[in-house]
N, C-alpha and C positions, 0 to 999 in steps of 0.2 A: 321812518316807515318806508318799506317798499309795498308797491301795488302791480298788479299784472294787468296789461292792456292788450287786445288783440290786434293784430297787423296781419295784411295780406302779403302773402310772398309769393311769386311767379316761381313755377318749378316744371322742368322738363318731365315730361310723362315717363320718360326712362327712369327717373330718380323716385317714383312714387313707392309709398310702403303703405301697409296694412296701419290703419290707426289714424292716417293723416284725413283732415277734414277740408273737403274741397268746397271752395266758396263759389269759385267764378270758373268758366271756362274760356277759352280762347275763340270761341264761336257761340252763337245763340243756344239756349237749352233747348229750344223748340225743335232744333235740326238733329238733336241726339235721342236716344231711347231712354234717357235719364227721367225718372218720374219726379223727383224732387230737384228744386233749384239749390243746390247745396246738401251735401251728405258726408258722412264718414266712411272711408273706404274699410271695407269689411272682408274682403277676400280679394284673392289673385284674378277671378273673373271680373270684379269691379276695374281692376288695373289694367286687364285686356280691353275693356270696352273703353275705357279713357284712351288707351293707345290707339285704339281703333279709329277715334273721332277727333282728337285732338294732339296738338304737339306741346302745349304747355298749359298748365293749368294753375290756379290760385288757391292756395291753402292757408287756413287761419294758423296762426302762430302767435302763442303767448309770449309777451316780451316784459320782462321785469323791470320797472323803473323806480328809482330811489337812490338813496346815498350809497347803497351796497349793490348797485344794479350789475348783474352779472349776464346779461344778454338774453338772447331768445332760449326759451324753453320748448322741450317735445311739443310736436314733432318737427324734425328738421330734415333736409335732403340727406341721403345717405353718403354721397359724395361730392366732391367737388368738381363742378363741370365747368369751371372757369378757365382750367387748364387744358392746352391741346385740344381744343374743342373740334378742330378739323381732323384729327388723328383716326383713321380706320379702326375700328373695335377689333380686339384680338381674342375677345371672350364671349360668352354668350350673354345674351340680355339677362341684368339682373330680374330676378322675380321667376322667370321661366326657365332657367337654367337647370339641365337635368342634374338632380342631386347625385345619383350614385351610376357608376357604369357596370354592366355586365358583359361578361365574356362568354359568347355562345358557341356551341358546337354543333355541327349539322347531325340531326338524329335519323336521317334517312339517306339513302345512297342518292345520287343525282337522277339515275334512271327512274328508282320508284317514286321520286318526288315529282319527276315530270309526268309520269302518268297519273300520279294523285292530285297534281296540280291543274290537269286539264279542266275538269270540271269548275274549280274555282276561277280559273281563268277565262272560261267562256261565261260564267254567270257576271263575272265583272265587267267583259266587254258588254254583254246584253243590257246591264243596268246603266251604264255609261251612256249607251244609245239612247235608251229608253227614258232617262233621266233628262239629256239634252233636247230630244224631240219633244218629251211631255212639256217641259217649260217653255217652250217655242210656242207652244199653244195653249198656254196659259194654266196648266196643271200645277197643283202645288207640290213643291218637295218634299219627299217623304225621307226624313233624316234616318228613321229606324231601319228602314230598307238597305240604306247605303251603309249603316254600321255593321248589319248582318254581313254585307259581303266584305266590308274592310275587315272584319274579324277572320272570315275565312282566310282572306289574304295575309293578314299576319300571321296566322296558324300556319299557313304553307310557307311563309318566310323563316319562320323559328324552325321548321322542320329541316328546310334546306335552303340558303341563301342565293342558290343559283337557278332555281327550276323554272320560276315565274319569270324572271329576268330573261331568262332564255326564251320562253314563250313570248315574251313581250317586244322581242326583236323582230318578229313576223309582223310587219306592218301593212297596212293597207290604205293607199291614198285616198280611197273615195269616202272614208269616214275618221277623217284625221281628228277633227275637234273631239269626238266622244272617245276615240282610241286613244288621243293624246293624255286625255283625263285618266283612262284606266292605266296606261303605261307610267304617268307621273305618280299615282297610287302606289304601283308595285316597286316602282325606283326608291320613293320616299321611306317605304317600308322597310326596304332592304339597306337602304343607307342608314336609317334611324338604328336599325340592327347592328350594322358594322360600328357605329358610333357608340355602341354599348347601352342604348336608351332601354329603359324598363318596359315592359309590355305595354302599359297604358300609354307610353308616351309615343310608342312605336305606332299605336293605334291612333292616335292625335296626328302624327305625321302622315300617316296612310289616308285618313279622313281628309285631311287639308289637302292633299295631293288630288286626291278624287273630285274635290268640290271647289279647286281653285280657279277653274275657267266657268263656273256656270252663268257667270254674267254675260257670256259670248250667247247665250240662249236669246238675248235681247238685242244683239248685234245683226243689222240687216244682212241677209245673206249674199247680196250683192257687195258688200264690203267684206264680210268674213271669207268668202270664197274669191275674191278679185285676184287674178293670175298676174296682174302687175303691179307696179309700185303705186302705193296709195298716196293718193293728194292730201295737202294738209288738213282738209275738212274732213276727210275719211280718216286719217290716222287720229283725229281727235275723236272720232265717233268710236273707233276701235278701242281706244284707250279706255272708254267709258265704262268699259266690260268690268274693270276693277270695282267701280262705283255699284254697279248694277249686281255685282256678285253678292257684294256686301248687303245690299238691300234684300235680296232673294233669301240669303242665309238669316238675317235678321227677323225677317217675316216667319220663317220655318220654326215649327216648334221643336223644342229640346235643347240641350246643353252643348253648344258648339261653338264656343266663342273663338276658341283657337282657328277654327276654319273661317270665322267671319274675318279674324285678323289677316288669314292668308290670301283669302280671296281680294281683300282690298289692298295689301302691301306688297303681294310677290313681285311687282313690277318698279318699288323703290330700289334705289341704289345707294350704297354707303356715302357716296360723295353728294348726295343730294339732289341729283340730276334726274331722277325718276319719276313716277309719277304714281297715284293722282295728288298726293300731297308734298311731295318734294322732301321727305323724311330721311334724315342720314343717321349714319352711325347706330348707336344703341338705341334710338327711337324706333326702329324695324325691328318687329317681333322675332324672335329666335326661329320660330318654324317658318316664318316667311322667308328668312334667309335660306332657310334649308330647302324649302320647295322652290325657290327662283333657282336653285341648282339643277335639282333635277328636273325642272320644267324646261330650262334653257338647253340643256342636254338632250333632252327627248326630242326636243322642237327641232334643233339643229342636225340631229342625225335621221330625222324623218322627211319622207317625201312629201313636200305640199305642193298646193296648186301654183305657187309662185316660185318654186325653185328646188333643185334637188338636194338630196340629203347629203350630209358631210360625213365622213368616217368619224368613229368615235374619238381617233387620234386627232382629227382636225378640231372636232368640238373640245376636247380636254385643252388644247392648245389655246383656244380662245378663251375659254374660262380661265385659264392662268393668266391671260393676258389682263383681264379684269379684276385680278386679286387687289383688294383693297381700295378699288374705286367702283366697282359692279358689285361684287360678291365679297361675303364675309371671308377674310383671310385664313383663318384657320379652318373653317368649313370647306372651302374651295381646294384646299390642298388635300385634306382628308378625303374629299369626293374623287380627287384624281387617283389617289392608292385605292379607293374602294373599286373603282370601274376597272383599274388596272391596264396594263399595256394591251393585251389581247385577250377580251372577255370570250367565255365559253358561246359559240355561236357567231362569232367574227368572222367575216369573210376577208382573206387576205391574199396578196399576191407574193409568191415564192421568188427567189433570186433569179430563178431561170425562166420566170414568166408565169408559171402555173398557178391556177386559182386553187386556194384550198380553203377549209372551214376550220376553225379551232374548235376541238372537241374535249381538249382538257387542259388546264395550264399545269406549269410546272413550276412548283413551290419552290425549287431550288435555283430557277432561271425564268423570270417571268416572259424574257425574249425569245425563248425556245419552248414551247408549249406542243402538245402532241396536236395533229391535223389530219383532217381527211382531205387527200388531194382529190380534186374533182375535174381538173383539166391537164390537158398538155401543155407545152410551152406556147403553143398558138391559142391557147384558150378553147380549144375543142374539148368538149365534154368527153370524158374517158367513159367506156362501158360498165367499167366496174371502178368505183372511187378507192382510192388506195390509203390506207392509214399510215401515217408517218411520224414517229416520234424525234423531234428536233434534238432533243435532248441526248440521245443516243449518241456515242463517239463516232459511229459509222456514218452519221448524217451531219457533221459538223461544217461540211462544205454547203449545205443548204441552209438559208437563211430567210427570214421574212422580210421582203423589199419595203411593204408598205400594207395598210390595212385600206381595204376599199369597201365602198357602200354595197349594202345587199343589192342584189339586181345587175350588178356590174357582169356585162357580156351575157346576160340572160340567166345568171345563176341566181337561185332563190334559196335560202337556208330552209325554208319550208319544206322543200323537196327531199332534204336529207336527214330529217329529225330522227326517223327511224334507226337510220344507218348508223348515224353518230352516237346515238344512246347505246346500241349494240357494242360498239367499239370502245366508248368512253372508259369502260371499267378494264379494258385489256391491259 
């Protein structure tokens, strides 16, 4: 006669499934928000929380003993993790994988979208600044207020995927941390739309982008704004913003566990060399891998207290070099396509030395967009900027030599927004 006995089995958090009974963690229970020492996983939120705090857990498995023993009975891990453990993931994390893809079409023109998005953009900027300033002096984070702004951002992105991205390219060095959070929110929403995620998933990505760096509100300003290289001790203090972010979001009211995941894990790397927990591969939540890309791209293309901005082309090359080690392979390559060779609003240098601003891309040839020429070959400003379509046969001798950062030779794309919108539809 056979009998069943319980055994504990160690399981990676990436293999957890609803219905498994968790009996033990890889850390003390009192260091986690779980109320019970041992519980049955009842939802994806339970799995998200376990991934936030643990690398592996122990589950209860019923094992059949007797003459006709057949081995372990439900539940078991859903896949074999013993093979190819070090291989970088090429798929989304099980459990939080977007279930279906949507193909979006722009509902309004670029010009109309920019005009209608200005209020959303200004609201997002004000919220990001007020949020970071408030947290620094001890105010409670208002998740509902954040969600309201995020919904407006997502609505704008769904109407036209370029308008808010265009406005987000106009950056201000004196408010980097808050503006960075806003830009990552916008980029994450637009990238999620490009990936074909459904609207609630786009909102999760946007909210996670907005809140990913809230932990920096607890970073001393002398470390956060230091113009030179950080010492080892200062780097350790800076790295603590991921844990601070988790704690701030865990103490805020509301259902935002995905944002908790992202705040805690957006500096993890696929090769396990990231922080704060050294997670690797599928242990890193999907949205954390998504925001890691938008975070890195915006940081590299922004002017900061310790360095000049890189062009988007330079930033994308760095991201491609990190494929499979720092960044998710599939997401990173898709992100490069999403940003494109020359985004609307990019400042470029033409083959004869003139500076120009990209005002419309050419779907037939991404290398030859429509531009607004701003200077002569000596980079002296033109009295009247000149629209030029590089895809026209008459302009085949003119090419883009390279992308350059906004502000090059004193040219700021914010000075030409009105003109570029008037010409983009021509």
